[in-house]
C-alpha positions as CSV (number, residue, x, y, z in Angstrom):
1,M,67.1,186.2,71.7
2,A,66.5,187.7,68.3
3,E,66.2,185.3,65.5
4,S,68.4,187.5,63.3
5,N,69.8,191.0,63.3
6,N,66.5,192.2,61.6
7,Q,64.2,190.8,64.3
8,L,62.7,192.4,67.4
9,V,63.7,190.9,70.8
10,R,61.0,189.5,73.0
11,A,62.5,191.0,76.2
12,L,59.4,192.4,77.9
13,S,58.3,190.2,80.8
14,L,54.7,190.1,82.3
15,T,55.8,192.6,84.9
16,D,57.2,195.0,82.3
17,S,54.1,194.6,80.1
18,S,51.8,195.3,83.1
19,A,53.9,198.3,84.1
20,L,53.5,199.6,80.5
21,V,49.7,199.4,80.8
22,V,49.5,200.9,84.2
23,G,52.2,203.5,83.6
24,K,50.8,204.7,80.3
25,V,47.2,205.0,81.5
26,I,47.9,206.7,84.8
27,G,49.2,210.1,83.8
28,T,47.9,213.6,84.5
29,G,44.1,212.8,84.7
30,V,44.3,211.2,88.1
31,F,45.5,214.5,89.6
32,L,43.1,216.9,87.8
33,K,39.9,215.4,86.4
34,A,37.8,215.1,89.6
35,A,37.0,218.8,89.5
36,V,35.5,219.0,86.0
37,M,33.6,215.7,86.6
38,M,32.1,217.0,89.9
39,Q,31.1,220.2,88.1
40,Q,29.0,218.0,85.7
41,V,27.3,215.7,88.3
42,H,27.5,217.8,91.5
43,T,27.7,214.8,93.9
44,P,30.7,212.7,95.0
45,L,28.9,209.4,94.6
46,L,27.9,210.1,91.0
47,M,31.4,211.3,90.3
48,L,32.8,208.0,91.6
49,A,30.2,206.1,89.6
50,A,31.4,207.9,86.4
51,W,34.9,206.7,87.1
52,V,33.7,203.1,87.5
53,A,31.5,203.3,84.4
54,A,34.3,204.7,82.3
55,G,36.7,202.1,83.7
56,L,34.3,199.3,82.8
57,L,33.8,200.6,79.3
58,S,37.6,200.8,78.9
59,L,37.9,197.3,80.3
60,A,35.4,196.1,77.7
61,G,37.7,197.5,75.0
62,T,40.7,196.0,76.6
63,L,39.1,192.5,76.5
64,A,38.6,192.8,72.8
65,Y,42.1,194.1,72.2
66,A,43.5,191.2,74.3
67,E,42.1,188.7,71.8
68,L,43.6,190.6,68.9
69,A,46.9,191.0,70.6
70,A,47.3,187.3,71.5
71,M,46.2,186.4,67.9
72,F,48.6,188.8,66.2
73,P,51.6,189.2,68.5
74,K,53.4,191.6,66.2
75,A,54.6,195.2,66.4
76,G,52.0,197.8,65.4
77,G,49.0,197.0,67.5
78,E,45.8,198.5,66.0
79,Y,47.6,199.0,62.7
80,V,48.1,195.2,62.4
81,Y,44.5,194.4,63.4
82,L,42.9,197.0,61.1
83,R,45.1,195.7,58.2
84,A,43.9,192.1,58.8
85,A,40.3,193.1,59.1
86,Y,39.8,195.9,56.6
87,G,42.9,196.1,54.4
88,K,46.0,198.4,54.2
89,A,44.3,201.7,53.5
90,P,42.3,202.0,56.7
91,A,45.3,200.7,58.6
92,F,47.5,203.3,57.1
93,L,45.1,206.1,57.9
94,Y,45.1,205.0,61.5
95,G,48.9,204.9,61.6
96,W,49.0,208.3,59.9
97,M,46.7,209.9,62.5
98,Q,48.6,208.3,65.4
99,F,52.0,209.5,64.1
100,V,51.0,213.0,63.0
101,V,49.0,214.0,66.1
102,G,47.9,211.1,68.2
103,Q,51.0,209.7,69.9
104,A,53.4,212.5,69.0
105,G,51.0,215.1,70.3
106,V,50.6,213.2,73.6
107,I,54.4,212.8,73.9
108,A,54.8,216.5,73.3
109,A,52.1,217.4,75.8
110,L,53.6,215.1,78.5
111,G,57.1,216.6,78.0
112,I,55.7,220.2,78.5
113,A,53.5,219.1,81.4
114,C,56.4,217.5,83.2
115,A,58.5,220.6,82.7
116,T,55.6,222.8,83.8
117,F,55.2,221.0,87.1
118,A,58.9,220.8,87.6
119,S,58.9,224.6,87.6
120,A,57.3,224.4,91.0
121,L,60.5,222.8,92.2
122,L,63.1,224.5,90.0
123,P,63.5,228.0,88.5
124,L,62.3,227.1,85.0
125,N,60.0,230.1,84.3
126,A,62.4,232.1,82.1
127,V,60.8,232.9,78.7
128,W,63.1,234.1,76.0
129,F,60.7,234.5,73.0
130,H,56.9,234.6,72.8
131,H,54.4,235.3,70.1
132,S,50.5,235.1,69.9
133,F,48.6,233.8,66.9
134,H,45.4,232.0,65.9
135,L,45.2,228.3,64.7
136,F,42.1,226.2,64.2
137,G,40.0,229.0,65.3
138,R,41.7,229.3,68.7
139,G,44.2,231.7,70.2
140,T,47.6,230.2,70.7
141,E,50.6,231.7,72.5
142,W,54.0,230.4,71.3
143,R,56.8,230.7,73.7
144,F,60.3,229.4,74.0
145,G,62.1,229.3,77.3
146,L,63.6,227.0,80.0
147,Q,60.4,224.9,80.2
148,Q,60.6,224.1,76.5
149,V,64.3,223.2,76.8
150,V,63.5,220.8,79.7
151,A,60.6,219.3,77.7
152,L,62.8,218.6,74.7
153,A,65.6,217.2,77.0
154,L,63.1,214.8,78.6
155,I,61.7,213.6,75.2
156,L,65.2,213.1,73.8
157,S,66.5,211.4,76.9
158,F,63.7,208.8,77.0
159,A,64.1,208.3,73.3
160,A,67.8,207.5,73.9
161,I,66.9,205.0,76.6
162,N,64.5,203.2,74.3
163,C,67.0,203.3,71.4
164,A,69.3,201.3,73.7
165,G,66.9,198.4,73.8
166,V,63.4,197.4,74.8
167,A,64.7,195.6,77.9
168,L,66.2,198.9,79.2
169,G,63.0,200.8,78.4
170,G,60.9,198.1,80.1
171,R,63.0,198.2,83.2
172,A,62.8,202.0,83.3
173,Q,59.0,201.6,82.9
174,S,58.8,199.2,85.9
175,V,60.7,201.6,88.1
176,L,58.7,204.6,87.1
177,T,55.4,202.8,87.5
178,A,56.3,201.6,91.0
179,A,57.3,205.1,92.0
180,K,54.1,206.5,90.5
181,L,51.9,204.0,92.5
182,L,53.9,204.7,95.6
183,G,53.2,208.4,95.3
184,I,49.5,207.9,94.7
185,G,49.4,205.4,97.6
186,L,50.9,208.1,99.9
187,I,48.1,210.5,98.8
188,V,45.5,207.9,99.6
189,V,46.9,206.9,103.0
190,G,47.5,210.5,104.0
191,A,44.0,211.6,103.0
192,F,42.3,208.8,104.8
193,F,44.4,208.7,108.0
194,F,46.0,212.1,108.5
195,S,43.7,214.6,106.9
196,G,42.4,217.3,109.2
197,S,39.3,217.9,107.2
198,G,38.5,214.2,106.3
199,S,34.9,213.0,106.8
200,W,32.7,210.3,105.3
201,S,29.9,212.9,105.4
202,N,31.7,214.6,102.5
203,L,30.6,211.7,100.2
204,T,26.9,212.4,100.6
205,S,27.0,216.2,100.5
206,A,25.4,218.0,97.5
207,P,24.7,221.6,96.5
208,E,21.3,223.0,97.5
209,G,18.5,221.8,95.1
210,S,20.8,219.5,93.2
211,H,19.3,216.3,91.7
212,W,19.9,213.7,89.0
213,S,19.9,215.7,85.8
214,G,20.0,212.9,83.3
215,L,22.5,210.9,81.2
216,G,23.9,214.0,79.5
217,P,25.9,215.4,82.5
218,F,26.8,211.9,83.6
219,G,28.0,211.1,80.1
220,A,30.1,214.3,80.1
221,A,31.7,213.2,83.4
222,M,32.4,209.8,81.8
223,L,34.1,211.5,78.8
224,A,36.4,213.3,81.2
225,A,37.2,210.0,82.9
226,L,37.7,208.3,79.5
227,W,40.5,210.7,78.7
228,A,42.2,209.8,82.0
229,Y,41.8,206.1,81.1
230,N,43.3,206.6,77.6
231,G,46.5,204.6,76.9
232,W,45.3,201.0,77.4
233,A,45.7,200.4,73.7
234,N,49.4,201.1,73.7
235,L,50.8,197.8,74.9
236,P,49.6,195.9,71.8
237,M,51.8,198.2,69.7
238,A,54.8,196.5,71.3
239,A,53.4,193.0,71.2
240,G,56.3,191.9,69.0
241,E,58.6,192.3,72.0
242,V,56.5,190.6,74.7
243,R,57.6,187.2,76.0
244,D,55.0,184.4,75.6
245,P,52.5,186.9,74.1
246,G,49.6,184.5,73.9
247,R,49.7,184.2,77.6
248,N,51.2,187.5,78.8
249,M,49.4,190.0,76.6
250,P,45.9,189.2,77.9
251,R,47.1,189.0,81.5
252,A,49.0,192.3,81.3
253,L,46.1,194.1,79.5
254,I,43.3,192.9,81.7
255,G,45.3,192.8,85.0
256,G,46.8,196.3,84.3
257,M,43.4,197.8,83.6
258,L,41.9,196.3,86.8
259,V,44.7,197.9,88.7
260,V,44.1,201.2,87.1
261,I,40.4,201.1,87.8
262,A,41.1,200.3,91.5
263,V,43.7,203.1,91.7
264,Y,41.4,205.7,90.2
265,V,38.4,204.9,92.4
266,L,40.6,204.8,95.5
267,V,42.4,208.1,94.9
268,N,39.2,209.9,93.9
269,L,37.5,208.5,97.0
270,A,40.4,209.9,99.0
271,Y,39.9,213.3,97.4
272,V,36.2,213.5,98.3
273,Y,36.8,212.1,101.8
274,A,39.5,214.7,102.5
275,L,37.9,217.8,100.9
276,P,34.5,219.4,101.3
277,L,32.4,219.4,98.1
278,V,33.0,223.1,97.4
279,E,36.8,222.5,97.5
280,V,36.5,219.8,94.8
281,L,34.1,221.9,92.7
282,T,36.4,224.9,92.7
283,S,39.7,223.0,92.0
284,N,41.8,223.7,88.9
285,S,39.7,223.3,85.7
286,T,38.6,225.5,82.8
287,A,36.1,227.2,85.1
288,H,38.8,227.8,87.8
289,S,42.0,228.0,85.8
290,D,44.0,229.7,88.6
291,A,42.9,227.3,91.4
292,L,45.1,224.5,92.8
293,P,44.6,221.0,91.4
294,V,42.3,218.8,93.5
295,A,45.2,216.5,94.3
296,T,47.2,219.4,95.7
297,K,44.3,220.5,97.8
298,A,44.0,217.0,99.2
299,A,47.7,216.7,99.9
300,R,47.6,220.1,101.8
301,T,45.1,218.7,104.2
302,F,47.8,216.4,105.7
303,L,51.1,218.0,104.5
304,G,50.3,221.6,104.8
305,S,52.2,223.9,102.5
306,A,54.6,221.1,101.5
307,G,51.6,219.4,99.8
308,E,52.1,221.5,96.6
309,K,55.7,220.4,96.2
310,F,54.8,216.8,97.0
311,I,52.1,216.7,94.3
312,S,54.5,218.4,91.8
313,V,57.0,215.6,92.4
314,A,54.3,213.0,92.1
315,F,53.0,214.6,88.9
316,V,56.4,214.7,87.3
317,I,57.1,211.0,88.1
318,S,53.6,210.1,86.8
319,G,54.2,212.1,83.6
320,L,57.6,210.6,83.0
321,G,56.1,207.1,83.3
322,S,53.5,207.9,80.7
323,L,56.2,209.6,78.5
324,N,58.5,206.6,78.5
325,A,55.6,204.2,77.8
326,G,54.4,206.4,74.9
327,I,57.9,206.6,73.3
328,L,58.5,202.8,73.8
329,T,55.2,201.6,72.3
330,A,54.1,204.2,69.8
331,A,57.3,204.0,67.7
332,R,56.3,200.4,66.8
333,V,53.4,201.7,64.6
334,P,55.6,203.5,62.0
335,F,58.0,200.6,62.3
336,A,55.3,198.2,61.3
337,M,54.1,200.5,58.5
338,S,57.6,200.8,57.2
339,R,57.9,197.0,57.1
340,D,54.8,197.0,54.8
341,G,56.3,199.7,52.6
342,L,53.9,202.3,53.8
343,F,56.3,204.6,55.6
344,F,59.8,205.9,55.2
345,S,62.1,202.9,54.7
346,K,64.5,204.0,57.4
347,A,61.9,203.4,60.1
348,A,62.0,199.7,59.4
349,N,65.7,199.5,60.5
350,L,66.7,198.0,63.8
351,G,69.7,198.9,65.9
352,P,72.5,196.4,65.3
353,R,73.0,195.8,69.0
354,S,69.8,196.9,70.6
355,H,67.4,195.3,68.1
356,A,65.2,198.3,68.8
357,P,63.4,200.3,66.0
358,V,65.9,203.1,66.4
359,W,65.0,205.2,63.4
360,A,61.3,204.9,64.1
361,I,62.0,206.2,67.7
362,I,64.2,209.0,66.4
363,I,61.6,210.1,63.8
364,Q,58.8,210.0,66.3
365,A,60.8,211.9,68.9
366,G,61.9,214.5,66.4
367,W,58.3,215.2,65.3
368,A,57.2,215.3,69.0
369,C,59.9,217.9,69.7
370,M,58.6,220.0,66.8
371,L,55.1,219.8,68.2
372,A,56.3,220.7,71.7
373,L,58.1,223.8,70.3
374,S,55.1,224.8,68.1
375,G,52.8,225.2,71.1
376,T,49.9,223.7,69.0
377,F,49.8,220.1,70.3
378,D,46.7,220.9,72.5
379,Q,44.8,221.9,69.4
380,L,46.0,219.0,67.4
381,T,45.3,216.4,70.0
382,D,41.8,217.8,70.5
383,L,41.2,217.0,66.8
384,A,42.7,213.5,67.4
385,V,40.3,212.5,70.2
386,F,37.4,212.2,67.7
387,S,39.6,210.1,65.4
388,L,40.9,207.9,68.2
389,W,37.5,206.8,69.2
390,M,36.5,206.1,65.6
391,F,39.5,203.8,65.3
392,F,38.9,202.3,68.8
393,G,35.4,201.2,67.6
394,L,36.7,199.9,64.3
395,T,39.5,197.9,66.0
396,A,37.1,196.3,68.6
397,A,34.7,195.5,65.7
398,S,37.7,193.6,64.1
399,V,37.0,190.8,66.6
400,F,33.7,190.2,64.9
401,V,35.1,190.6,61.4
402,L,38.1,188.3,61.9
403,R,36.0,185.6,63.6
404,R,34.1,185.4,60.3
405,K,37.0,186.1,58.0
406,I,39.5,183.7,59.5
407,P,37.6,181.4,61.9
408,E,40.3,178.8,61.9
409,A,43.1,181.1,63.1
410,A,44.7,180.3,66.4
411,R,43.2,182.4,69.3
412,P,45.2,181.8,72.5
413,Y,42.7,184.1,74.3
414,R,39.0,184.7,73.4
415,T,37.2,187.8,74.5
416,I,35.3,187.3,77.7
417,G,31.6,188.1,77.3
418,Y,31.7,187.9,73.5
419,P,29.6,189.1,71.7
420,I,27.9,191.3,74.3
421,L,30.9,193.1,75.9
422,P,32.7,194.0,72.7
423,G,29.4,194.8,71.1
424,I,28.7,197.3,74.0
425,F,32.1,198.9,73.5
426,V,31.6,199.2,69.7
427,A,28.2,200.7,70.3
428,C,29.5,203.2,72.8
429,A,32.4,204.2,70.5
430,A,29.9,204.7,67.7
431,W,27.7,206.9,70.0
432,L,30.7,209.0,71.0
433,V,31.7,209.6,67.4
434,I,28.1,210.4,66.3
435,N,27.5,212.6,69.3
436,T,30.8,214.5,68.6
437,L,29.7,215.0,65.0
438,Y,26.5,216.5,66.3
439,T,27.8,218.6,69.2
440,N,31.1,219.7,67.6
441,P,30.7,219.5,63.8
442,W,33.6,221.9,63.1
443,G,36.0,219.9,65.3
444,S,34.8,216.6,63.9
445,C,35.1,217.7,60.3
446,A,38.6,219.0,61.1
447,G,39.4,215.5,62.5
448,L,38.1,213.8,59.4
449,L,40.1,216.3,57.2
450,L,43.2,215.4,59.2
451,I,42.7,211.7,58.5
452,S,42.0,212.3,54.8
453,L,45.3,214.3,54.4
454,G,46.9,210.9,54.8
455,L,45.4,209.6,51.5
456,P,48.0,211.2,49.2
457,F,50.8,209.8,51.4
458,Y,49.1,206.3,51.3
459,L,49.0,206.5,47.5
460,Y,52.6,207.6,47.3
461,F,53.9,204.9,49.6
462,S,51.7,202.2,47.9
463,H,53.1,203.2,44.5
464,E,56.7,203.1,45.8
465,S,56.1,199.7,47.4
466,T,54.6,198.2,44.3
467,R,57.4,199.6,42.2
468,M,60.1,198.1,44.4
469,D,58.3,194.8,44.5
470,T,58.2,194.8,40.7
471,N,61.9,195.6,40.5
472,R,62.7,192.8,42.9
473,R,60.7,190.3,40.9
474,N,62.5,191.5,37.7
475,G,65.9,191.2,39.5
476,S,66.7,194.9,38.7
477,G,66.1,196.7,42.0
478,N,67.7,196.9,45.4
479,V,65.9,197.3,48.8
């Protein structure tokens, strides 16, 4: 029960919380990334090794976040941890980046992706308006048609579900995650037991003259996998609504990530078992933009022409699970910022019956809809990737900072393998950021510019918060 009308409700069970982790992480990457990874390393075993390595690195980050989530079981996730470790300014810049492009861009992208794959099942290809232009040095085609209408409807529908209460959003997430795992399970079983082209010899095949080409290509394959693992940091954003958070947050985070790693390895093993190497290499990717996705090719080996529709259904369900999880969790960041006086005051308000941060959800959904209509979310989220890993590293480093800053604080869970595992994660995050600065200086500087654009807003909200605090103390202001 809520302590008052202005308190969040701890209604998310361990099952709901685990479903949020699994459902948020497993999105589109599991159906698409094998091709671009194989193009980097050229052999199935190295591709699978890249999935495992990226999963273990993500798990190392999850272990650090689990300590912080159990220590600060409040809405806001990384915003709360960064505020405790480094102060309000870095925390605000993180929240600014997440709101403007990070989470809103992902929500927009998922809405469009679900509508795009649904067009394989329904007549949604009508385009009423379109226009080409350049943004951030890249050509962009703006279009408005049935797919955009469906994308907006999906975003607004799941926003409405979550406005009705976190319990309803959590139950919806559990159902969608179960359906998602069932669909992926059918792909794995079909590929291993009913595929006409399946062979264990596919795992050891390699192009003529191929050999280990160093850590560079393997690291590039890992980066592709890390994008597919993205989303494990979302559950802590909703920590203020998890039951028995000291116990359930670490269990959901660690258990959920172990499930994700197992699923990713199994399904990609199924792909390379069912398909000859050349079929994986030439699946849908930047190099083969008109080809079928690797998951569709694998499904066709045991379902024939029906495989394409099956994968479209599975993709839509998977995307909807990630969409719901993103809407549920991400809105808690502007909610927490607003509670600190660092965002629009409306975002701190809870629904009188649902006790959900209704206005934060509405604001976030509205901005995501604008990005979906703009057609620029891909460019914006590309800029956010650099920023995300910078904040991942800073947040994991908070474990070290806070153990020195507040050693006496209660820690229901302590990071396994401390200080080695969180240290490895921080070092890898730092390497990713530095490497991106070196290999993509324009994009990195654009990401830093994006973050710095939040400084004027931080100064404004800080000034307003200070002014209101002063008025309250003088007895002459209203909240």
